[in-house]
Residue, then its C-alpha position, 0 to 999 in steps of 0.5 A: m763964232r755963231v751958234a744956233i741953239l735948239h729946243y722945243h720950248l723954254k718953259p721953266g725946267g732943267v733944259t731951259r736952265v741949262i740953255e740960259n747958263t749956256v747963253r750967259e757963259l757964251l756972251n762972256v766970251g763973245v760968242e753970238t747965239l740964237v735960241f730957237c723954240s716953238e713959243q715965246p718963253d716966260e721972261k722969268a724962265y729965260p731972260f735973254d732976247n736972242v730967242r726966235i720962234i719957230p712954230g714947227l719946233a712944237y711938240g707933235d706926234t705926226f711926221t711928213e717930209e713936207n713939214a720937215d723941209r719947212l722946219k729946216s728952211d724956217l730955221e736956216d732962213a732965220c739965221l740968214n736974216e740975222w747973220g747973213s749966213l748959216p751958223d758955225l754949228w747947230h747945238v740941238h737939245n734932245h732931238s731924238l726924244a720923239k717930242n717932235l718927229e720932224l726934228p730928227a729928220v732935219v738933223s739927219q739932213w744937216a749932217q749929210e750936208g756937212q753942217k757942224l752939229l753938237l747933239q746934246i741929249h738929256d733924255f732918251a726914248e730908249d730909256g723907259r719911254p716905249e711910246n716915244y720909241k714907238a713913234l720914232l719907229v712907226t710914225l717917223a720911219g714907217k715901221d722900217l728899222n733900217k730907215l730909223n737907223q739911217i736917221l736917228y743918230p748921225v756919225g761923222d767927224h763934223v758931228s759930236y754928242a754931249f751927255i750929262n752922265g757917263r752912263d749915257r756916254s758909255f752906251f754910245t761908245q759901246a754902240g760904236i761912236d768914237e770916244e772923241r765925239c762923245h763928250l761928258l758935259a755935266n750940267p752947271v750947279w748952283l743954288e741960292i736960298d734966303e738963309e733967313a727964311q723960316l718955316n712956320d708950321p706948328s705940326i712939325e715943331g720939335k720934329r726932324l724933317f727929312l725933305y724930298p725936294t721932288r716932283s712925285i712922279r713914278r720914278k721917284n719911288m714914293g713907296e720907298l719914302l713911305l716905307w721909311s716913314a712907316a718905320a720912323e721914330e716918333d720925332v721924325v716927319f717926311g715931306s715931299t715938295m710937289a705933286p706931279a704936273n702931268p695928269t697921267a701921273l696923278p692917280i698913282y700919286e693920289n693912291w700913295v696919299r690915300l695910303a699915308d692918310r689911312l695908315d696915319l704915316p708921318v708924311r706931308f705931301g705937296f709940302g713945297e706948295q704950302h711953304r716957301f722952298d727956302a724955308l723948307l730947306n733951312s728947316s730940314y734935318a736932312l734931305i732924302t732921295t728915293s729915286i730909281a732913275e735920274g738923268f743928271g742927278l742934281a738932287y745929289l749935289e744941291p744939298y751940300l751947297i746949302g750945308s745940308q745932309l743927304v740920305g737915301r737911295d744911291l744910283p751908281d750909274i749917275t753918282t760915279d761921276f760925282s764920286e770921281t771928283g772927290i764928292r762923298l755920298d756916304g749917306l746913300y745905300p745902293r739897295l734897300d733889301v726886305p724879306i722876299a717872303w713879304v711879297g712871295k717869290e713866285r709872285l715876284q717871278k711872275s710879275v717880273h716875267d710878265s712885265l719884262f715880256r710886255y716891255y720888250q713887246r712895246y719896244r718891238q724887241p725879241f724876248k728870251k725866257s732867260m731874260t727873266e732870270e737875268a732880271l731876277d738875279s739883279i733884284i733878288q739877293g738870297d732871301t731878300v728883294d730890293f724894295g725899289y724894284l717892286d711895283e706899287t702894289m707890292q710896295a704898298s703891302i709892305v708899307e702897311r705891314v711895317s706900319k703895323s709893326p715898325s720894329l720890322r725895320l730890323d729886317f731892312t738892309p740898311e735898318k735906318l737912315d743914319c749915315f751922315l757926313s761930318d761938318r768937314e766932309v760936308d764942306s769938302n763936298r761943297e768945295a768940290i761941287k763949286k770947283h767941278f760943276n760951276p757955271q764958268a767951268y761948264g762954259e769953258r768945257l762947252l767952248s772947248i767942244y765948240r772949237g773942236l767942232v768948228e775946226s773939224n773936217v767934214s766927213q762922210t756921214d754914217f749912222l749909229n745902229a739904233t737897235t744896238f744902242l737900245n739894247c744897252f738900255l734894255d739889258p734885263r739886269r737894269f729892269n725895274l717894275l716901276r719903269t714899265 
């Protein structure tokens, strides 16, 4: 079997790690692979020599038919030069994210020509990325929604999709793709650390360190981390590991840093940039997550591989996949409710209405006033509101209020971060993760998908109604002010 794997780049990160594992596992079973990207990868990020550079795969915000045809020819010619034939299948990562507007057109053409395709999507333009969706609709499709619907998501017996969580898979099946063409392909999980690494930082000696191993972008909900720090007992310190890499995300992050400094909160920012990551993990009392949106959810699994505890916010859309394999996540809460009087109900209603209206406008979708009530019904429960749904301004005002009176944590639900698993339960989680999410299991699952595709018949190509799929993500009950 010969497989061509496509991604825009092989820079350090989640998708590169998945591709590396894919190639390693396929090599073990004799599958030949070529990996295409736009620039030479860092050897530390990607160690294999099967890479072919196709500059047309680079990020870009323009589209021409000529460039799409050239990209298609360049990819096909590289396979012909290597193998003397086109691949048995094309395995394409994130083709519809609008990072490159020629790639969806190429994928569409391959589908219509009867090429076997596995489209693995980790991130969606429809999921909190309205500018990406605008590029698809306006630049790729010339503002013609019908044209976009005939490009973006091909459907046929020779086309399959792979998703990293059950939510995304269910959205595709709800939008009309047969379940047998939609595969759940959870990322492989492993974590190796130096167990001897020690943290030498006098400022946290004698403290219980709650470590948030994350890049502090907006959806990571840093305000909630600060809220817990404002309500913390004296022997507790919180640490987040990395600042945002994207300059556009820095202003919000820097506002949180300034607020923590002004209120003298026990929070250390950029902790992973000051100390070895292994040492931080070994010295942590528990790991914490306050994220309000994830793709795969690696942060819910890695703590247990090193025998640590995990506390913080649950995302059932993501964690249900883990719970179904026997992994217990009892230390997580689905909501962090605080009195709505702390922000003002009318203020919240106006903010949600205005933001939701703008959000639908940015996606060029019709808005109904009833959508505001649907969103508020999800955010508000009785006289309380879920803190994680508030914008930064509202969150900061609550953090400041609690920092002046930490006993106000008694008004939280839950009141504290203290739901821990037993050692036996942590061990059980570790074994379940190793069983269900190990690299070999990933390779076996992927190979099964490949074989089914290669043996499939070529059918007429149809296309998913992209608007139907978009509306799954735009459901007002999913709306969050931190994702606007």
